[in-house]
N, C-alpha and C positions, 0 to 999 in steps of 0.2 A: 721677489716683489713683483707685483702686477703693475707695469708702467701705466701711468695715467689714471689708475683707479684709486678711489678713496677708500681706505680702510674704515669701516663704520664702527661706532662705539658699542656694538653688540655682536653677539655670535648667533649661530644657528642653534636649535635645540640640542644638537649633539656636540656643541662647542667649537664648531668650525668658524673661521672668520667670514664676515660678510663684506662685500665690496660694492661700490657704486661708481658708475662711469659718469662723473659730474659734468654739467654744463657750467664752466667757470664764469661765463659771461652773464648767465641768468640762472642762479641757483634755484632748483626745483624744491618741491615740498619735502622730498626725502632728505635732501641736503640740509634744509632748514631744520627738519626734525633731528637729524644727526647733530647739528650744532647745539640745539636745545638739550639733547641728551648729554652731550659732553659737558655743558655748563652745569647740569644737574649732578653728574657724576663727580665733577671737580668740587662742587659745593659739599656733596656728601662725604668726599674724602677728607675735606677740612674738618667736618664734624667728627668723623671717625678718628682722625688724628688727635683731636682734643680729648675725646673720650678715652682713647688708648693711653694717652699721657696721664690722664687722671687715674686710670686703673694702675698703671705702672708706678705712679707716685704714692699709691695707697699701700702701705706695708701690710695692712690687714686684708687686702683683696685676696680672695680665694682662687683656687685653681680654675673653677668654672668661669669666673670673671675674667681672668687672664686669658684663658682659651677663647672665650667669646670675643674679647678685644683683639686678639691676634687673628682670629678668623676673619673678622670684619676688616681689619687692616690689610690682610692679604688680598681680600676681594677688592678693596679700594685700590691697592697698588696695581693689581691686574688691570683695572679700568684706566688708571692714570697712565700706565705704560702703553696701553693700546692707543690712547689719545695722543701721547707723545710721538709714537711711531707714525700714526696717521698724519699728524701735523708736520712732522719732520719730512715725511715723503712729499708733502705738498709744497714745502719750501725748498726742497732739493737737498736734504741732509739724510744720509743713510743711517742704519741702525747703530753703527759704531761711532757716529758723530761727525764723520767726514762728509764732504760734499759729494753728491752723486756725480757720476761721470757723464750723465746725459741730460 
């Protein structure tokens, strides 16, 4: 983990994590953008969950529909996990759910 840095809700084009050294007293434009992206990603994840449940509940859903739903669900889960890790670090919880030592 990079102490004091905020894990942003997006990655570089080659999939590497992006970090921000935030000013916690006065959030800047990039922090506010990250907050907005997180809200959007969480909203999208809720929609994907609903759609995935509908596909899974449809006995007539074909392989393509199930694969599409699973692909979108995996993408959303990746976003939600990144948000959880980022927020956990900011409140002092490590990735295993315990309190950080510092």
